[in-house]
C-alpha positions, 0 to 999 in steps of 0.5 A, a space after each residue: 724654802 727658797 732664799 732667792 734674792 731679787 732686786 727691789 730697787 734700781 740703781 739708776 737715773 731719775 725720771 723727768 722732773 714734774 711741774 710740782 706747782 701745777 700738779 699741786 694746784 690741780 690734784 693735791 690742793 683740792 684734797 687738802 682743802 677737803 680733808 685738812 684745812 679745818 685743822 691746818 689752814 685759815 689761821 688754824 695750824 695744829 702741830 705747827 702745820 698750815 697748808 695755805 702758807 705754801 705759796 710757791 713751789 719753793 715753799 713746798 719743796 723746802 718742807 720735806 719734814 712736813 710732807 714726810 710726816 703727812 705721808 706717814 699719818 695719812 697712810 696709817 689712817 691717823 690723819 685726817 682724824 676719825 670723827 662722827 660724820 667726817 669723811 675719810 680719803 678714799 684709797 684712790 685719793 690716798 694713792 694720789 697723795 702718796 705719789 705726789 708727796 714721794 716723787 714731787 714734794 720729796 723728789 725721790 726719783 732724784 735721790 733714787 741712787 743715793 744710799 744715804 750717809 752712813 757713819 763708819 761703824 765700830 764693832 759693838 760688843 756682840 760683834 767684837 765678841 763673835 769676831 774674836 771667837 772666829 778670828 782667834 778661836 777663843 771666847 772673850 766676854 766683851 759684855 763684862 770687859 767693855 762698857 755698854 754700847 750706846 743705842 740709836 734708833 732702837 739698836 746698838 749697832 748705829 754708826 753715829 752713836 758707836 763712838 770711842 771714849 778714852 776709857 773704851 780705847 784703853 779697854 781695847 788695848 787691854 783686851 788685845 793684850 789679854 786675847 793674844 796672851 790667851 790665844 797665840 802660843 809663845 813657843 813652838 813646842 811645849 811639854 805635854 800636860 794632863 791636868 785633873 781637878 778634884 771633881 775628876 777624882 772619884 770615890 770607890 763605889 761612887 762615894 764622893 769626889 776630891 772636891 770635898 773630903 771631910 777629915 772626920 770621914 774615911 775616904 779614898 778618891 782616885 784618878 787614872 792618867 794614861 801616858 803613851 811612852 815609857 819615860 820620865 814624867 813630872 807629877 805635881 799635886 796641889 791641895 787645899 785645906 779649908 776651915 770655917 770661921 769658927 774653930 773646929 777640932 776635926 783632925 785626920 791624916 791625908 795620904 797620897 798614893 801613886 800606883 799603890 805606893 805612898 807618895 806623901 802623908 800630911 796631918 790635917 787639922 783646922 786651918 783656913 785655906 792652907 795650900 799643900 803643894 808636892 812635886 816629884 818625878 816618876 818613871 812610868 811605863 806606857 799605859 794607865 797609872 793611878 793617883 789616889 788620896 786617902 783620908 784617915 780620921 783621928 780622935 784627939 784627947 780633951 785638954 784643960 783648954 779644950 773641953 771634951 765635948 769640943 774634941 769629939 768629931 761628929 761625922 759629917 758635921 765638921 767644917 774641916 775639908 780637904 779639896 784636891 785643887 789639881 794634879 798635873 802629869 807633865 811629860 815626857 820630860 825629854 824635849 824630843 817628846 814635846 808637842 806643838 801647843 794648842 792652837 798653834 796651827 791656827 796662827 802658824 800653819 806651816 809650823 815653826 819658823 826657820 832660823 835663817 833671818 830672811 826666811 823668818 822675815 818672809 814667813 812673818 810677812 806671809 803670816 801677818 799679811 794673811 791674818 791682817 787681811 782676815 782681821 780687817 776684812 779686806 786686802 792689806 797693802 804691802 807697806 802696812 804689812 811691812 810695819 807689822 813685820 817690823 813690830 814682830 822683828 823688834 820682838 823676836 830679834 831680842 835675846 830670849 824671845 821667840 818668833 812666836 812671841 814676835 808674831 803675837 806682838 804684831 797681832 796685838 797691834 792688829 787687834 788695836 787698829 782702827 781697821 779692825 775695830 771699825 768696818 771700813 768700806 770702799 766703793 767699786 772703782 769709778 767717779 760716780 758719786 754713788 757706787 756699788 760697795 766693793 765686794 769686800 764691803 758687801 761681804 762684811 755687810 752680809 756677815 755682820 747683818 746675818 751673823 753679827 761676825 766677820 765674813 767666813 772664808 767662803 764669802 771672802 774668797 768670792 769677794 777676792 774673785 769678784 764673784 760674791 754679788 753674782 753668787 749672792 742668792 746662793 750665799 744668802 741661802 747658805 748663811 740663813 741655814 748656818 747656826 750663826 744666824 742665831 746671832 741675828 735672831 738674838 740681837 734683832 729680836 732682843 732690841 726690836 722687841 726689847 726682850 733682852 731686857 726681861 732678864 734684868 727688868 725689875 718686877 715685884 712678883 708679890 706686889 703684882 699678884 698679891 701675897 695670897 695670889 702667888 700660886 697658879 690655878 693648879 696650886 703650884 707656886 708662881 715662879 719668876 726667877 732667872 730660869 723663868 725669865 730666860 725661858 720667856 726670852 727664848 720663847 720669843 727668839 725661838 718663835 722668830 727663828 721658826 718663822 724665819 727659818 721656815 720662811 713663814 709669813 711675818 704675820 705669824 709673829 703677831 697672830 699664831 696658834 703656837 708658841 715655844 714652851 717648857 714645863 716651867 713656862 707652860 705652868 706659868 702660863 697655865 698651858 697644860 700637858 707640857 713637860 721637861 726643861 727643853 723649850 719646844 713648839 707647842 700647839 696652843 689650845 683653841 681660843 688661847 690668847 697666847 699666840 704671837 709675840 705681843 702676848 709672850 711673857 717677855 714682851 708683857 713684862 718689859 712693858 710693865 711697871 715694877 708693881 703693876 701693868 702699864 697700858 700706856 707702855 704697852 700701847 706705846 710699844 705697839 705704836 712704836 714697834 708694830 705699827 710704826 706710828 709713835 706719838 710725840 713726846 709727852 709735854 712737860 708737867 703732865 700729871 701722874 696717872 695715879 693722880 686720877 685715882 683721887 676722884 673715886 671716893 676711896 674706892 680702888 679704881 681699875 687702870 682703865 678708869 684712871 686712864 679715862 679720867 687722865 684723857 680728859 686733860 686736853 694735854 693728854 688726850 691726843 696721844 692717849 686716845 691712840 695708846 690706851 685702847 691698844 694697851 688696855 687690850 692686854 690688861 688680862 695679862 699681869 706684869 708677870 705675863 700670867 692671866 687674870 680675869 679681875 682687877 681691883 675686884 672688878 671684871 676687866 674690860 678690854 674692848 676698844 676702838 683704835 684711832 683708825 676706827 677698827 673695833 675689837 672685843 678681845 686681844 685676839 680680835 686686836 691681833 687679827 686687826 693688826 694682821 688684816 686691816 693694819 697689816 701694811 702698817 705692820 709690814 712697813 714698821 717691820 721693814 723699817 726696823 730691819 733696814 735700820 738694823 742692817 744699815 746701821 743708820 736711822 732712816 730718812 724720807 729718802 728711804 721711803 721708796 725703798 721701804 715701799 718696794 719691800 712692803 709691796 713685795 711682802 704683800 704680793 708674797 704673803 709676808 714671807 720672811 725671805 722676801 723681807 730679808 732679801 728685800 733689805 739685802 738687795 736694796 739700794 742703800 745696802 748694796 751701794 755707798 757714797 764715794 768717800 763715805 768711809 772716813 778711815 780709809 786713809 789711815 795708815 794704821 
């Protein structure tokens, strides 16, 4: 596979301005009269559009929204509407209208170098988590700690919606403190420490662990600690006695042994969560040393207050349990044997600081300057570094505080800074209104697009040398081969196809299938638990990743002869001969309707209602996310679909029958004639993604005709239409989605030519994914920015 970047759009000058009015009268108005005036002229203005009201060039040039909508509708075949006996524009006529709208009505040549306005982008939760992981070396669960990000244009990385509320600001400050506390060492040397939990204490002959020892059953569990020096060590043990809510008479003796010598013994009886802590010093030779815990059960005699029946200990029935919480071996205790803390070299690569004041300050400048440059994704001015050094010095200069703690305090300030939380960008030097983004901004755009995280050392190093743009093809190839590209796969597909919702969308399996139909054809039970939902999401992600990494055609995402299954998901789908828990590529049987993302369980489930399928949701999904032609919002007071069921004389109608009645309402017809055929094509799939042949006791009919005229008899034929006759719509929609995700802003009419250039390249190259990704990366809006676009560049901190 070759991920070779090539520009798809110039950053250059506009062509000579055409005579818009003359060209309109001579070339365009005859087309409008022929195909559009019946609905949009002579007193008729459907959709509030009347073309005969455009009297002057000024009228025409001021209606960008109208011409942009007209362009999308004509190219998608929605307008003029398909009617019996009515003509349709030829390919040449559509091309002429397209050129006139793009370069005269919308004047795209004049804005060819304008990358559009991008609101400065805050790191969303996924980007924050990944950046902290790469920068600090720890996992931070931002999904739990931060409130959900708002979404715009279908994605949660849109600059305009990534605001900071007072609550989120407080969360960022708290997060910075927690992250530094966990990641940055506070001292330069620590006592070595080995810790073992109950699971690591194993019983003799494989019987049990220290996680759960019954006091009524003899047990011995042990763990071996290995030490390197013959020295004095500290030994700390913590155990927990657990009892149920009800009293239990079980009793026993707990004995701890160290290298075969008794350390301590304790009588154990019913008591809820009693903690036993013991500490001692041991003199150990270098080598292995065993710590062992033993349980010896003990019977009790009956008393007047406790009947004999309640004093009998029944092995295995008692609820009195001893658990080894932890055993720690600390040392050697002498400081000369202590070691550097874990992660120390990440933050203090040259070791501990000097005790001399000037040398400590110089080391702090070096450390904080380098760290801030990595955190801010660009060089940091000396004045800013000096302020950071001041924060560190104010802390480490205090009695009892270490140099490391002072550096940690300054890092906390960095993590709470707008320069870290926002992706601040700068243009190259010059005075032009539109300019290339500087190489540091380009590095960030690349890394957050393809990896959802900060640039690595190689990207940053090339940016520092001014060589990143020159080395862009090689870097894109390298980044696409890195495992971090899976973040792009997960985040883009999860939102474009909504599959990240499959793990939480409410679905009532019994209501969907009926109590008597909750088993597969082979008799196995239909499971729709968390494991099945996760497998569904992974199926879609792995399919997209496969097409991406193998540089296959984007058309395979819609219509392929394979998918990714494990045994659980294959059983759910009724696909034979798949075993094991690992998802793998499976060649589908001939004639299977399963190939392609539209018939993946995740997509079918998130486009359903909790108790039944929803042809409306599924049709709308295809219009919005595959064809890029969403209908207008539904008008107010539209009757519920279920109201249509009243006219069937008590018989339970199929959804297709209710939709047919619903479409008789003029308010509903124009949108539903576009959505319903698409959605009904998937009616053989339940809300769980399983296959069915009947609904309400009747055979399901999925044949239909698209609003653009193509007819199909099955979902497989529909997918072929989408990848053949309507492939340009799909290419355009996918390009728009990816460009929106990459830029962090919604697209406008000014982006039309950028999208068209990428679509044309996809058509020439058979839809290869590398053409799509490189088309986005090399586009004008990705490579350039408006001078002064980043409002935070002047902030002092």
